[in-house]
PDB file of the backbone (N, CA, C, O) and the ligand in Angstrom, with CONECT records:
HET     ZN  A 101       1
ATOM      1  N   MET A   1     -39.501   4.550 -30.791  1.00  0.00           N
ATOM      2  CA  MET A   1     -39.243   5.469 -29.699  1.00  0.00           C
ATOM      3  C   MET A   1     -40.460   5.512 -28.786  1.00  0.00           C
ATOM      4  O   MET A   1     -41.598   5.575 -29.251  1.00  0.00           O
ATOM      5  N   LYS A   2     -40.209   5.478 -27.493  1.00  0.00           N
ATOM      6  CA  LYS A   2     -41.302   5.523 -26.531  1.00  0.00           C
ATOM      7  C   LYS A   2     -41.322   6.884 -25.852  1.00  0.00           C
ATOM      8  O   LYS A   2     -40.288   7.396 -25.422  1.00  0.00           O
ATOM      9  N   LEU A   3     -42.494   7.450 -25.766  1.00  0.00           N
ATOM     10  CA  LEU A   3     -42.655   8.739 -25.087  1.00  0.00           C
ATOM     11  C   LEU A   3     -43.801   8.612 -24.093  1.00  0.00           C
ATOM     12  O   LEU A   3     -44.769   7.895 -24.349  1.00  0.00           O
ATOM     13  N   PRO A   4     -43.698   9.305 -22.959  1.00  0.00           N
ATOM     14  CA  PRO A   4     -44.823   9.292 -22.027  1.00  0.00           C
ATOM     15  C   PRO A   4     -46.001  10.087 -22.593  1.00  0.00           C
ATOM     16  O   PRO A   4     -45.815  11.034 -23.357  1.00  0.00           O
ATOM     17  N   ARG A   5     -47.201   9.690 -22.211  1.00  0.00           N
ATOM     18  CA  ARG A   5     -48.400  10.358 -22.715  1.00  0.00           C
ATOM     19  C   ARG A   5     -48.538  11.757 -22.117  1.00  0.00           C
ATOM     20  O   ARG A   5     -49.074  12.657 -22.762  1.00  0.00           O
ATOM     21  N   VAL A   6     -48.068  11.936 -20.917  1.00  0.00           N
ATOM     22  CA  VAL A   6     -48.150  13.237 -20.235  1.00  0.00           C
ATOM     23  C   VAL A   6     -46.764  13.596 -19.716  1.00  0.00           C
ATOM     24  O   VAL A   6     -46.102  12.782 -19.072  1.00  0.00           O
ATOM     25  N   ILE A   7     -46.329  14.826 -20.001  1.00  0.00           N
ATOM     26  CA  ILE A   7     -45.050  15.294 -19.465  1.00  0.00           C
ATOM     27  C   ILE A   7     -45.277  16.637 -18.766  1.00  0.00           C
ATOM     28  O   ILE A   7     -46.299  17.293 -18.965  1.00  0.00           O
ATOM     29  N   LYS A   8     -44.308  17.023 -17.951  1.00  0.00           N
ATOM     30  CA  LYS A   8     -44.316  18.344 -17.370  1.00  0.00           C
ATOM     31  C   LYS A   8     -43.462  19.222 -18.272  1.00  0.00           C
ATOM     32  O   LYS A   8     -42.322  18.877 -18.581  1.00  0.00           O
ATOM     33  N   GLY A   9     -44.013  20.362 -18.696  1.00  0.00           N
ATOM     34  CA  GLY A   9     -43.231  21.206 -19.585  1.00  0.00           C
ATOM     35  C   GLY A   9     -43.776  22.612 -19.637  1.00  0.00           C
ATOM     36  O   GLY A   9     -44.787  22.938 -19.015  1.00  0.00           O
ATOM     37  N   TYR A  10     -43.077  23.438 -20.397  1.00  0.00           N
ATOM     38  CA  TYR A  10     -43.420  24.853 -20.482  1.00  0.00           C
ATOM     39  C   TYR A  10     -44.608  25.072 -21.402  1.00  0.00           C
ATOM     40  O   TYR A  10     -44.628  24.561 -22.522  1.00  0.00           O
ATOM     41  N   CYS A  11     -45.581  25.814 -20.950  1.00  0.00           N
ATOM     42  CA  CYS A  11     -46.713  26.218 -21.784  1.00  0.00           C
ATOM     43  C   CYS A  11     -46.571  27.711 -22.074  1.00  0.00           C
ATOM     44  O   CYS A  11     -46.580  28.513 -21.140  1.00  0.00           O
ATOM     45  N   PRO A  12     -46.438  28.108 -23.348  1.00  0.00           N
ATOM     46  CA  PRO A  12     -46.242  29.531 -23.660  1.00  0.00           C
ATOM     47  C   PRO A  12     -47.456  30.391 -23.299  1.00  0.00           C
ATOM     48  O   PRO A  12     -47.309  31.587 -23.049  1.00  0.00           O
ATOM     49  N   ARG A  13     -48.645  29.800 -23.271  1.00  0.00           N
ATOM     50  CA  ARG A  13     -49.837  30.578 -22.962  1.00  0.00           C
ATOM     51  C   ARG A  13     -49.951  30.838 -21.463  1.00  0.00           C
ATOM     52  O   ARG A  13     -50.256  31.950 -21.033  1.00  0.00           O
ATOM     53  N   CYS A  14     -49.699  29.782 -20.668  1.00  0.00           N
ATOM     54  CA  CYS A  14     -49.726  29.951 -19.217  1.00  0.00           C
ATOM     55  C   CYS A  14     -48.429  30.588 -18.715  1.00  0.00           C
ATOM     56  O   CYS A  14     -48.372  31.069 -17.583  1.00  0.00           O
ATOM     57  N   ASN A  15     -47.379  30.594 -19.559  1.00  0.00           N
ATOM     58  CA  ASN A  15     -46.064  31.128 -19.205  1.00  0.00           C
ATOM     59  C   ASN A  15     -45.491  30.446 -17.967  1.00  0.00           C
ATOM     60  O   ASN A  15     -44.832  31.080 -17.143  1.00  0.00           O
ATOM     61  N   SER A  16     -45.749  29.160 -17.850  1.00  0.00           N
ATOM     62  CA  SER A  16     -45.237  28.401 -16.709  1.00  0.00           C
ATOM     63  C   SER A  16     -45.222  26.923 -17.069  1.00  0.00           C
ATOM     64  O   SER A  16     -45.718  26.523 -18.122  1.00  0.00           O
ATOM     65  N   HIS A  17     -44.652  26.126 -16.188  1.00  0.00           N
ATOM     66  CA  HIS A  17     -44.644  24.683 -16.408  1.00  0.00           C
ATOM     67  C   HIS A  17     -46.000  24.104 -16.029  1.00  0.00           C
ATOM     68  O   HIS A  17     -46.556  24.394 -14.970  1.00  0.00           O
ATOM     69  N   GLN A  18     -46.507  23.279 -16.931  1.00  0.00           N
ATOM     70  CA  GLN A  18     -47.808  22.641 -16.719  1.00  0.00           C
ATOM     71  C   GLN A  18     -47.705  21.196 -17.178  1.00  0.00           C
ATOM     72  O   GLN A  18     -46.694  20.777 -17.742  1.00  0.00           O
ATOM     73  N   GLU A  19     -48.772  20.439 -16.927  1.00  0.00           N
ATOM     74  CA  GLU A  19     -48.825  19.088 -17.471  1.00  0.00           C
ATOM     75  C   GLU A  19     -49.247  19.177 -18.929  1.00  0.00           C
ATOM     76  O   GLU A  19     -50.280  19.762 -19.252  1.00  0.00           O
ATOM     77  N   LEU A  20     -48.447  18.598 -19.797  1.00  0.00           N
ATOM     78  CA  LEU A  20     -48.718  18.656 -21.230  1.00  0.00           C
ATOM     79  C   LEU A  20     -49.006  17.253 -21.742  1.00  0.00           C
ATOM     80  O   LEU A  20     -48.271  16.307 -21.458  1.00  0.00           O
ATOM     81  N   GLU A  21     -50.082  17.138 -22.496  1.00  0.00           N
ATOM     82  CA  GLU A  21     -50.408  15.862 -23.116  1.00  0.00           C
ATOM     83  C   GLU A  21     -49.777  15.807 -24.495  1.00  0.00           C
ATOM     84  O   GLU A  21     -49.840  16.776 -25.252  1.00  0.00           O
ATOM     85  N   ILE A  22     -49.181  14.697 -24.818  1.00  0.00           N
ATOM     86  CA  ILE A  22     -48.530  14.538 -26.119  1.00  0.00           C
ATOM     87  C   ILE A  22     -49.517  13.883 -27.076  1.00  0.00           C
ATOM     88  O   ILE A  22     -50.078  12.822 -26.800  1.00  0.00           O
ATOM     89  N   GLU A  23     -49.708  14.549 -28.210  1.00  0.00           N
ATOM     90  CA  GLU A  23     -50.571  13.986 -29.260  1.00  0.00           C
ATOM     91  C   GLU A  23     -49.746  13.845 -30.519  1.00  0.00           C
ATOM     92  O   GLU A  23     -48.835  14.632 -30.778  1.00  0.00           O
ATOM     93  N   ARG A  24     -50.070  12.863 -31.274  1.00  0.00           N
ATOM     94  CA  ARG A  24     -49.418  12.686 -32.553  1.00  0.00           C
ATOM     95  C   ARG A  24     -50.213  13.449 -33.600  1.00  0.00           C
ATOM     96  O   ARG A  24     -51.438  13.336 -33.654  1.00  0.00           O
ATOM     97  N   VAL A  25     -49.520  14.234 -34.442  1.00  0.00           N
ATOM     98  CA  VAL A  25     -50.203  14.995 -35.491  1.00  0.00           C
ATOM     99  C   VAL A  25     -50.363  14.083 -36.686  1.00  0.00           C
ATOM    100  O   VAL A  25     -49.384  13.613 -37.264  1.00  0.00           O
ATOM    101  N   LYS A  26     -51.617  13.837 -37.050  1.00  0.00           N
ATOM    102  CA  LYS A  26     -51.883  12.942 -38.178  1.00  0.00           C
ATOM    103  C   LYS A  26     -51.939  13.760 -39.465  1.00  0.00           C
ATOM    104  O   LYS A  26     -52.416  14.895 -39.481  1.00  0.00           O
ATOM    105  N   SER A  27     -51.443  13.161 -40.536  1.00  0.00           N
ATOM    106  CA  SER A  27     -51.481  13.862 -41.818  1.00  0.00           C
ATOM    107  C   SER A  27     -52.900  13.817 -42.367  1.00  0.00           C
ATOM    108  O   SER A  27     -53.551  12.772 -42.365  1.00  0.00           O
ATOM    109  N   ARG A  28     -53.359  14.953 -42.830  1.00  0.00           N
ATOM    110  CA  ARG A  28     -54.704  15.053 -43.382  1.00  0.00           C
ATOM    111  C   ARG A  28     -54.627  14.982 -44.895  1.00  0.00           C
ATOM    112  O   ARG A  28     -53.580  15.292 -45.463  1.00  0.00           O
ATOM    113  N   PRO A  29     -55.713  14.579 -45.576  1.00  0.00           N
ATOM    114  CA  PRO A  29     -55.682  14.567 -47.036  1.00  0.00           C
ATOM    115  C   PRO A  29     -55.460  15.976 -47.580  1.00  0.00           C
ATOM    116  O   PRO A  29     -55.986  16.948 -47.037  1.00  0.00           O
ATOM    117  N   ARG A  30     -54.680  16.080 -48.654  1.00  0.00           N
ATOM    118  CA  ARG A  30     -54.353  17.393 -49.200  1.00  0.00           C
ATOM    119  C   ARG A  30     -55.601  18.057 -49.752  1.00  0.00           C
ATOM    120  O   ARG A  30     -56.389  17.446 -50.474  1.00  0.00           O
ATOM    121  N   SER A  31     -55.760  19.321 -49.395  1.00  0.00           N
ATOM    122  CA  SER A  31     -56.895  20.077 -49.907  1.00  0.00           C
ATOM    123  C   SER A  31     -56.563  20.565 -51.308  1.00  0.00           C
ATOM    124  O   SER A  31     -55.474  21.086 -51.553  1.00  0.00           O
ATOM    125  N   GLU A  32     -57.510  20.393 -52.227  1.00  0.00           N
ATOM    126  CA  GLU A  32     -57.275  20.803 -53.617  1.00  0.00           C
ATOM    127  C   GLU A  32     -57.321  22.318 -53.785  1.00  0.00           C
ATOM    128  O   GLU A  32     -56.947  22.838 -54.836  1.00  0.00           O
ATOM    129  N   MET A  33     -57.770  23.015 -52.772  1.00  0.00           N
ATOM    130  CA  MET A  33     -57.873  24.472 -52.885  1.00  0.00           C
ATOM    131  C   MET A  33     -56.633  25.191 -52.389  1.00  0.00           C
ATOM    132  O   MET A  33     -56.511  26.400 -52.588  1.00  0.00           O
ATOM    133  N   ARG A  34     -55.700  24.482 -51.744  1.00  0.00           N
ATOM    134  CA  ARG A  34     -54.493  25.128 -51.203  1.00  0.00           C
ATOM    135  C   ARG A  34     -53.610  25.609 -52.345  1.00  0.00           C
ATOM    136  O   ARG A  34     -53.576  25.009 -53.419  1.00  0.00           O
ATOM    137  N   ALA A  35     -52.886  26.718 -52.090  1.00  0.00           N
ATOM    138  CA  ALA A  35     -52.064  27.338 -53.127  1.00  0.00           C
ATOM    139  C   ALA A  35     -51.020  26.368 -53.661  1.00  0.00           C
ATOM    140  O   ALA A  35     -50.825  26.285 -54.873  1.00  0.00           O
ATOM    141  N   GLY A  36     -50.347  25.635 -52.782  1.00  0.00           N
ATOM    142  CA  GLY A  36     -49.305  24.705 -53.206  1.00  0.00           C
ATOM    143  C   GLY A  36     -49.863  23.581 -54.053  1.00  0.00           C
ATOM    144  O   GLY A  36     -49.228  23.152 -55.017  1.00  0.00           O
ATOM    145  N   GLN A  37     -51.047  23.099 -53.701  1.00  0.00           N
ATOM    146  CA  GLN A  37     -51.659  22.004 -54.458  1.00  0.00           C
ATOM    147  C   GLN A  37     -52.137  22.505 -55.823  1.00  0.00           C
ATOM    148  O   GLN A  37     -52.070  21.768 -56.807  1.00  0.00           O
ATOM    149  N   ARG A  38     -52.621  23.759 -55.895  1.00  0.00           N
ATOM    150  CA  ARG A  38     -53.036  24.338 -57.178  1.00  0.00           C
ATOM    151  C   ARG A  38     -51.823  24.507 -58.089  1.00  0.00           C
ATOM    152  O   ARG A  38     -51.890  24.228 -59.286  1.00  0.00           O
ATOM    153  N   ARG A  39     -50.699  24.973 -57.501  1.00  0.00           N
ATOM    154  CA  ARG A  39     -49.465  25.158 -58.265  1.00  0.00           C
ATOM    155  C   ARG A  39     -48.981  23.804 -58.795  1.00  0.00           C
ATOM    156  O   ARG A  39     -48.547  23.700 -59.942  1.00  0.00           O
ATOM    157  N   PHE A  40     -49.058  22.776 -57.956  1.00  0.00           N
ATOM    158  CA  PHE A  40     -48.645  21.431 -58.337  1.00  0.00           C
ATOM    159  C   PHE A  40     -49.504  20.902 -59.490  1.00  0.00           C
ATOM    160  O   PHE A  40     -48.979  20.323 -60.442  1.00  0.00           O
ATOM    161  N   ARG A  41     -50.816  21.099 -59.404  1.00  0.00           N
ATOM    162  CA  ARG A  41     -51.728  20.651 -60.467  1.00  0.00           C
ATOM    163  C   ARG A  41     -51.429  21.379 -61.771  1.00  0.00           C
ATOM    164  O   ARG A  41     -51.494  20.789 -62.850  1.00  0.00           O
ATOM    165  N   ARG A  42     -51.097  22.677 -61.664  1.00  0.00           N
ATOM    166  CA  ARG A  42     -50.790  23.463 -62.860  1.00  0.00           C
ATOM    167  C   ARG A  42     -49.507  22.945 -63.498  1.00  0.00           C
ATOM    168  O   ARG A  42     -49.407  22.869 -64.723  1.00  0.00           O
ATOM    169  N   ALA A  43     -48.515  22.584 -62.661  1.00  0.00           N
ATOM    170  CA  ALA A  43     -47.239  22.092 -63.176  1.00  0.00           C
ATOM    171  C   ALA A  43     -47.397  20.753 -63.868  1.00  0.00           C
ATOM    172  O   ALA A  43     -46.614  20.430 -64.761  1.00  0.00           O
ATOM    173  N   LEU A  44     -48.392  19.963 -63.481  1.00  0.00           N
ATOM    174  CA  LEU A  44     -48.608  18.655 -64.108  1.00  0.00           C
ATOM    175  C   LEU A  44     -49.277  18.781 -65.472  1.00  0.00           C
ATOM    176  O   LEU A  44     -49.232  17.856 -66.282  1.00  0.00           O
ATOM    177  N   LYS A  45     -49.897  19.933 -65.719  1.00  0.00           N
ATOM    178  CA  LYS A  45     -50.624  20.112 -66.975  1.00  0.00           C
ATOM    179  C   LYS A  45     -49.656  20.271 -68.144  1.00  0.00           C
ATOM    180  O   LYS A  45     -48.512  20.688 -67.964  1.00  0.00           O
ATOM    181  N   GLY A  46     -50.121  19.940 -69.324  1.00  0.00           N
ATOM    182  CA  GLY A  46     -49.357  20.183 -70.551  1.00  0.00           C
ATOM    183  C   GLY A  46     -48.165  19.263 -70.699  1.00  0.00           C
ATOM    184  O   GLY A  46     -48.133  18.167 -70.139  1.00  0.00           O
ATOM    185  N   TYR A  47     -47.184  19.721 -71.463  1.00  0.00           N
ATOM    186  CA  TYR A  47     -45.984  18.925 -71.698  1.00  0.00           C
ATOM    187  C   TYR A  47     -45.054  19.033 -70.515  1.00  0.00           C
ATOM    188  O   TYR A  47     -45.203  19.913 -69.667  1.00  0.00           O
ATOM    189  N   GLY A  48     -44.074  18.115 -70.463  1.00  0.00           N
ATOM    190  CA  GLY A  48     -43.152  18.117 -69.325  1.00  0.00           C
ATOM    191  C   GLY A  48     -43.709  17.210 -68.261  1.00  0.00           C
ATOM    192  O   GLY A  48     -44.915  17.195 -68.013  1.00  0.00           O
ATOM    193  N   GLY A  49     -42.853  16.468 -67.643  1.00  0.00           N
ATOM    194  CA  GLY A  49     -43.324  15.430 -66.728  1.00  0.00           C
ATOM    195  C   GLY A  49     -43.559  15.939 -65.326  1.00  0.00           C
ATOM    196  O   GLY A  49     -44.018  17.059 -65.106  1.00  0.00           O
ATOM    197  N   PHE A  50     -43.236  15.098 -64.416  1.00  0.00           N
ATOM    198  CA  PHE A  50     -43.426  15.393 -62.998  1.00  0.00           C
ATOM    199  C   PHE A  50     -42.463  16.507 -62.590  1.00  0.00           C
ATOM    200  O   PHE A  50     -41.293  16.468 -62.970  1.00  0.00           O
ATOM    201  N   PRO A  51     -42.923  17.487 -61.834  1.00  0.00           N
ATOM    202  CA  PRO A  51     -42.072  18.649 -61.545  1.00  0.00           C
ATOM    203  C   PRO A  51     -40.936  18.414 -60.557  1.00  0.00           C
ATOM    204  O   PRO A  51     -40.094  19.293 -60.377  1.00  0.00           O
ATOM    205  N   ARG A  52     -40.891  17.254 -59.915  1.00  0.00           N
ATOM    206  CA  ARG A  52     -39.832  17.028 -58.928  1.00  0.00           C
ATOM    207  C   ARG A  52     -39.058  15.760 -59.282  1.00  0.00           C
ATOM    208  O   ARG A  52     -39.605  14.856 -59.913  1.00  0.00           O
ATOM    209  N   PRO A  53     -37.784  15.690 -58.877  1.00  0.00           N
ATOM    210  CA  PRO A  53     -37.037  14.462 -59.161  1.00  0.00           C
ATOM    211  C   PRO A  53     -37.616  13.267 -58.405  1.00  0.00           C
ATOM    212  O   PRO A  53     -38.231  13.410 -57.348  1.00  0.00           O
ATOM    213  N   LYS A  54     -37.400  12.087 -58.982  1.00  0.00           N
ATOM    214  CA  LYS A  54     -37.916  10.878 -58.342  1.00  0.00           C
ATOM    215  C   LYS A  54     -37.165  10.629 -57.046  1.00  0.00           C
ATOM    216  O   LYS A  54     -35.943  10.777 -57.013  1.00  0.00           O
ATOM    217  N   PRO A  55     -37.856  10.256 -55.980  1.00  0.00           N
ATOM    218  CA  PRO A  55     -37.156   9.961 -54.731  1.00  0.00           C
ATOM    219  C   PRO A  55     -36.351   8.673 -54.854  1.00  0.00           C
ATOM    220  O   PRO A  55     -36.830   7.682 -55.406  1.00  0.00           O
ATOM    221  N   HIS A  56     -35.141   8.695 -54.341  1.00  0.00           N
ATOM    222  CA  HIS A  56     -34.287   7.514 -54.393  1.00  0.00           C
ATOM    223  C   HIS A  56     -34.255   6.861 -53.027  1.00  0.00           C
ATOM    224  O   HIS A  56     -33.919   7.494 -52.025  1.00  0.00           O
ATOM    225  N   GLY A  57     -34.604   5.603 -53.001  1.00  0.00           N
ATOM    226  CA  GLY A  57     -34.519   4.847 -51.763  1.00  0.00           C
ATOM    227  C   GLY A  57     -35.474   5.343 -50.710  1.00  0.00           C
ATOM    228  O   GLY A  57     -36.361   6.148 -50.995  1.00  0.00           O
ATOM    229  N   GLU A  58     -35.302   4.878 -49.515  1.00  0.00           N
ATOM    230  CA  GLU A  58     -36.164   5.273 -48.422  1.00  0.00           C
ATOM    231  C   GLU A  58     -35.306   5.629 -47.229  1.00  0.00           C
ATOM    232  O   GLU A  58     -34.326   4.947 -46.931  1.00  0.00           O
ATOM    233  N   LYS A  59     -35.671   6.687 -46.555  1.00  0.00           N
ATOM    234  CA  LYS A  59     -34.904   7.085 -45.388  1.00  0.00           C
ATOM    235  C   LYS A  59     -35.176   6.101 -44.257  1.00  0.00           C
ATOM    236  O   LYS A  59     -36.280   5.568 -44.148  1.00  0.00           O
ATOM    237  N   PRO A  60     -34.170   5.858 -43.412  1.00  0.00           N
ATOM    238  CA  PRO A  60     -34.378   4.890 -42.334  1.00  0.00           C
ATOM    239  C   PRO A  60     -35.384   5.355 -41.288  1.00  0.00           C
ATOM    240  O   PRO A  60     -36.020   4.537 -40.623  1.00  0.00           O
ATOM    241  N   THR A  61     -35.524   6.663 -41.144  1.00  0.00           N
ATOM    242  CA  THR A  61     -36.472   7.176 -40.151  1.00  0.00           C
ATOM    243  C   THR A  61     -37.338   8.248 -40.791  1.00  0.00           C
ATOM    244  O   THR A  61     -37.016   8.773 -41.856  1.00  0.00           O
ATOM    245  N   ARG A  62     -38.450   8.566 -40.121  1.00  0.00           N
ATOM    246  CA  ARG A  62     -39.341   9.621 -40.595  1.00  0.00           C
ATOM    247  C   ARG A  62     -39.419  10.704 -39.540  1.00  0.00           C
ATOM    248  O   ARG A  62     -39.193  10.480 -38.351  1.00  0.00           O
ATOM    249  N   ARG A  63     -39.747  11.881 -40.027  1.00  0.00           N
ATOM    250  CA  ARG A  63     -39.975  12.974 -39.082  1.00  0.00           C
ATOM    251  C   ARG A  63     -41.357  12.793 -38.480  1.00  0.00           C
ATOM    252  O   ARG A  63     -42.330  12.538 -39.190  1.00  0.00           O
ATOM    253  N   ILE A  64     -41.430  12.925 -37.180  1.00  0.00           N
ATOM    254  CA  ILE A  64     -42.704  12.747 -36.493  1.00  0.00           C
ATOM    255  C   ILE A  64     -43.086  14.070 -35.847  1.00  0.00           C
ATOM    256  O   ILE A  64     -42.326  14.651 -35.074  1.00  0.00           O
ATOM    257  N   ASN A  65     -44.284  14.527 -36.186  1.00  0.00           N
ATOM    258  CA  ASN A  65     -44.796  15.752 -35.589  1.00  0.00           C
ATOM    259  C   ASN A  65     -45.563  15.399 -34.334  1.00  0.00           C
ATOM    260  O   ASN A  65     -46.473  14.570 -34.367  1.00  0.00           O
ATOM    261  N   ILE A  66     -45.206  16.016 -33.246  1.00  0.00           N
ATOM    262  CA  ILE A  66     -45.997  15.825 -32.036  1.00  0.00           C
ATOM    263  C   ILE A  66     -46.471  17.178 -31.523  1.00  0.00           C
ATOM    264  O   ILE A  66     -45.807  18.203 -31.678  1.00  0.00           O
ATOM    265  N   ARG A  67     -47.637  17.134 -30.911  1.00  0.00           N
ATOM    266  CA  ARG A  67     -48.293  18.339 -30.428  1.00  0.00           C
ATOM    267  C   ARG A  67     -48.378  18.222 -28.908  1.00  0.00           C
ATOM    268  O   ARG A  67     -48.683  17.159 -28.368  1.00  0.00           O
ATOM    269  N   PHE A  68     -48.104  19.320 -28.242  1.00  0.00           N
ATOM    270  CA  PHE A  68     -48.172  19.332 -26.782  1.00  0.00           C
ATOM    271  C   PHE A  68     -49.384  20.152 -26.374  1.00  0.00           C
ATOM    272  O   PHE A  68     -49.454  21.350 -26.646  1.00  0.00           O
ATOM    273  N   ARG A  69     -50.333  19.503 -25.722  1.00  0.00           N
ATOM    274  CA  ARG A  69     -51.544  20.209 -25.309  1.00  0.00           C
ATOM    275  C   ARG A  69     -51.537  20.392 -23.800  1.00  0.00           C
ATOM    276  O   ARG A  69     -51.408  19.437 -23.033  1.00  0.00           O
ATOM    277  N   CYS A  70     -51.680  21.645 -23.401  1.00  0.00           N
ATOM    278  CA  CYS A  70     -51.657  21.983 -21.978  1.00  0.00           C
ATOM    279  C   CYS A  70     -52.945  21.503 -21.311  1.00  0.00           C
ATOM    280  O   CYS A  70     -54.036  21.656 -21.860  1.00  0.00           O
ATOM    281  N   ARG A  71     -52.803  20.928 -20.137  1.00  0.00           N
ATOM    282  CA  ARG A  71     -53.993  20.402 -19.459  1.00  0.00           C
ATOM    283  C   ARG A  71     -54.790  21.500 -18.775  1.00  0.00           C
ATOM    284  O   ARG A  71     -55.996  21.357 -18.577  1.00  0.00           O
ATOM    285  N   SER A  72     -54.126  22.603 -18.409  1.00  0.00           N
ATOM    286  CA  SER A  72     -54.875  23.628 -17.677  1.00  0.00           C
ATOM    287  C   SER A  72     -55.553  24.626 -18.617  1.00  0.00           C
ATOM    288  O   SER A  72     -56.657  25.077 -18.313  1.00  0.00           O
ATOM    289  N   CYS A  73     -54.933  24.990 -19.753  1.00  0.00           N
ATOM    290  CA  CYS A  73     -55.586  25.955 -20.644  1.00  0.00           C
ATOM    291  C   CYS A  73     -56.100  25.313 -21.917  1.00  0.00           C
ATOM    292  O   CYS A  73     -56.918  25.919 -22.609  1.00  0.00           O
ATOM    293  N   GLY A  74     -55.655  24.107 -22.258  1.00  0.00           N
ATOM    294  CA  GLY A  74     -56.173  23.415 -23.435  1.00  0.00           C
ATOM    295  C   GLY A  74     -55.527  23.820 -24.737  1.00  0.00           C
ATOM    296  O   GLY A  74     -55.869  23.279 -25.789  1.00  0.00           O
ATOM    297  N   LYS A  75     -54.587  24.776 -24.693  1.00  0.00           N
ATOM    298  CA  LYS A  75     -53.920  25.220 -25.910  1.00  0.00           C
ATOM    299  C   LYS A  75     -52.802  24.248 -26.271  1.00  0.00           C
ATOM    300  O   LYS A  75     -52.164  23.664 -25.395  1.00  0.00           O
ATOM    301  N   ALA A  76     -52.575  24.081 -27.567  1.00  0.00           N
ATOM    302  CA  ALA A  76     -51.516  23.184 -28.021  1.00  0.00           C
ATOM    303  C   ALA A  76     -50.397  23.986 -28.654  1.00  0.00           C
ATOM    304  O   ALA A  76     -50.629  25.039 -29.246  1.00  0.00           O
ATOM    305  N   HIS A  77     -49.176  23.477 -28.522  1.00  0.00           N
ATOM    306  CA  HIS A  77     -48.046  24.093 -29.221  1.00  0.00           C
ATOM    307  C   HIS A  77     -47.137  22.996 -29.744  1.00  0.00           C
ATOM    308  O   HIS A  77     -47.269  21.825 -29.385  1.00  0.00           O
ATOM    309  N   HIS A  78     -46.211  23.404 -30.600  1.00  0.00           N
ATOM    310  CA  HIS A  78     -45.318  22.440 -31.244  1.00  0.00           C
ATOM    311  C   HIS A  78     -43.889  22.704 -30.828  1.00  0.00           C
ATOM    312  O   HIS A  78     -43.538  23.790 -30.367  1.00  0.00           O
ATOM    313  N   ARG A  79     -43.077  21.681 -31.005  1.00  0.00           N
ATOM    314  CA  ARG A  79     -41.637  21.791 -30.837  1.00  0.00           C
ATOM    315  C   ARG A  79     -41.021  21.245 -32.113  1.00  0.00           C
ATOM    316  O   ARG A  79     -41.708  20.596 -32.901  1.00  0.00           O
ATOM    317  N   PRO A  80     -39.725  21.499 -32.330  1.00  0.00           N
ATOM    318  CA  PRO A  80     -39.106  20.948 -33.527  1.00  0.00           C
ATOM    319  C   PRO A  80     -39.320  19.436 -33.619  1.00  0.00           C
ATOM    320  O   PRO A  80     -39.306  18.732 -32.610  1.00  0.00           O
ATOM    321  N   THR A  81     -39.518  18.953 -34.845  1.00  0.00           N
ATOM    322  CA  THR A  81     -39.866  17.545 -35.032  1.00  0.00           C
ATOM    323  C   THR A  81     -38.709  16.644 -34.627  1.00  0.00           C
ATOM    324  O   THR A  81     -37.551  17.060 -34.601  1.00  0.00           O
ATOM    325  N   ILE A  82     -39.047  15.414 -34.316  1.00  0.00           N
ATOM    326  CA  ILE A  82     -38.038  14.405 -33.994  1.00  0.00           C
ATOM    327  C   ILE A  82     -38.039  13.368 -35.104  1.00  0.00           C
ATOM    328  O   ILE A  82     -39.009  13.231 -35.849  1.00  0.00           O
ATOM    329  N   ARG A  83     -36.939  12.644 -35.200  1.00  0.00           N
ATOM    330  CA  ARG A  83     -36.863  11.561 -36.174  1.00  0.00           C
ATOM    331  C   ARG A  83     -36.932  10.237 -35.435  1.00  0.00           C
ATOM    332  O   ARG A  83     -36.201  10.013 -34.471  1.00  0.00           O
ATOM    333  N   ALA A  84     -37.802   9.377 -35.886  1.00  0.00           N
ATOM    334  CA  ALA A  84     -37.897   8.045 -35.286  1.00  0.00           C
ATOM    335  C   ALA A  84     -38.579   7.128 -36.278  1.00  0.00           C
ATOM    336  O   ALA A  84     -39.328   7.572 -37.148  1.00  0.00           O
ATOM    337  N   LYS A  85     -38.311   5.850 -36.136  1.00  0.00           N
ATOM    338  CA  LYS A  85     -38.944   4.869 -37.009  1.00  0.00           C
ATOM    339  C   LYS A  85     -40.400   4.681 -36.594  1.00  0.00           C
ATOM    340  O   LYS A  85     -41.309   4.716 -37.424  1.00  0.00           O
ATOM    341  N   THR A  86     -40.599   4.483 -35.304  1.00  0.00           N
ATOM    342  CA  THR A  86     -41.950   4.335 -34.777  1.00  0.00           C
ATOM    343  C   THR A  86     -42.073   5.180 -33.513  1.00  0.00           C
ATOM    344  O   THR A  86     -41.086   5.449 -32.829  1.00  0.00           O
ATOM    345  N   LEU A  87     -43.268   5.581 -33.228  1.00  0.00           N
ATOM    346  CA  LEU A  87     -43.522   6.346 -32.004  1.00  0.00           C
ATOM    347  C   LEU A  87     -44.581   5.620 -31.191  1.00  0.00           C
ATOM    348  O   LEU A  87     -45.635   5.240 -31.702  1.00  0.00           O
ATOM    349  N   GLU A  88     -44.273   5.437 -29.911  1.00  0.00           N
ATOM    350  CA  GLU A  88     -45.210   4.745 -29.035  1.00  0.00           C
ATOM    351  C   GLU A  88     -45.423   5.627 -27.834  1.00  0.00           C
ATOM    352  O   GLU A  88     -44.465   6.062 -27.194  1.00  0.00           O
ATOM    353  N   LEU A  89     -46.674   5.894 -27.524  1.00  0.00           N
ATOM    354  CA  LEU A  89     -46.998   6.691 -26.339  1.00  0.00           C
ATOM    355  C   LEU A  89     -47.346   5.736 -25.210  1.00  0.00           C
ATOM    356  O   LEU A  89     -48.244   4.904 -25.339  1.00  0.00           O
ATOM    357  N   VAL A  90     -46.629   5.863 -24.107  1.00  0.00           N
ATOM    358  CA  VAL A  90     -46.825   4.912 -23.014  1.00  0.00           C
ATOM    359  C   VAL A  90     -47.257   5.639 -21.753  1.00  0.00           C
ATOM    360  O   VAL A  90     -46.904   6.798 -21.538  1.00  0.00           O
ATOM    361  N   GLU A  91     -48.018   4.952 -20.931  1.00  0.00           N
ATOM    362  CA  GLU A  91     -48.399   5.487 -19.615  1.00  0.00           C
ATOM    363  C   GLU A  91     -47.209   5.282 -18.681  1.00  0.00           C
ATOM    364  O   GLU A  91     -46.543   4.248 -18.717  1.00  0.00           O
ATOM    365  N   VAL A  92     -46.958   6.285 -17.848  1.00  0.00           N
ATOM    366  CA  VAL A  92     -45.859   6.134 -16.880  1.00  0.00           C
ATOM    367  C   VAL A  92     -46.460   6.132 -15.472  1.00  0.00           C
ATOM    368  O   VAL A  92     -45.729   6.017 -14.488  1.00  0.00           O
TER     369      VAL A  92
HETATM  370 ZN    ZN A 101     -51.359  26.334 -20.684  1.00  0.00          ZN2+
END
């Protein structure tokens, strides 16, 4: 999927349409101190195997998180994720 690097859109902070830069949200390494990761580590301890069922197959597309950063105020906001195999940001 191709998306422009800059779009015109609504900025909730400016409460108006502004130029928004599209950034891809990169996944960060999981922090061992987060509550969910601590719960997961606890579930792996002792008897009993992996706490979740094994994933079957692979989905044809992945959810892609994109962030919209306003050019005038610098604040970023999110919209519901999109599904795509690949994401390409292009200059228009
Ligand atoms: Zn703004």
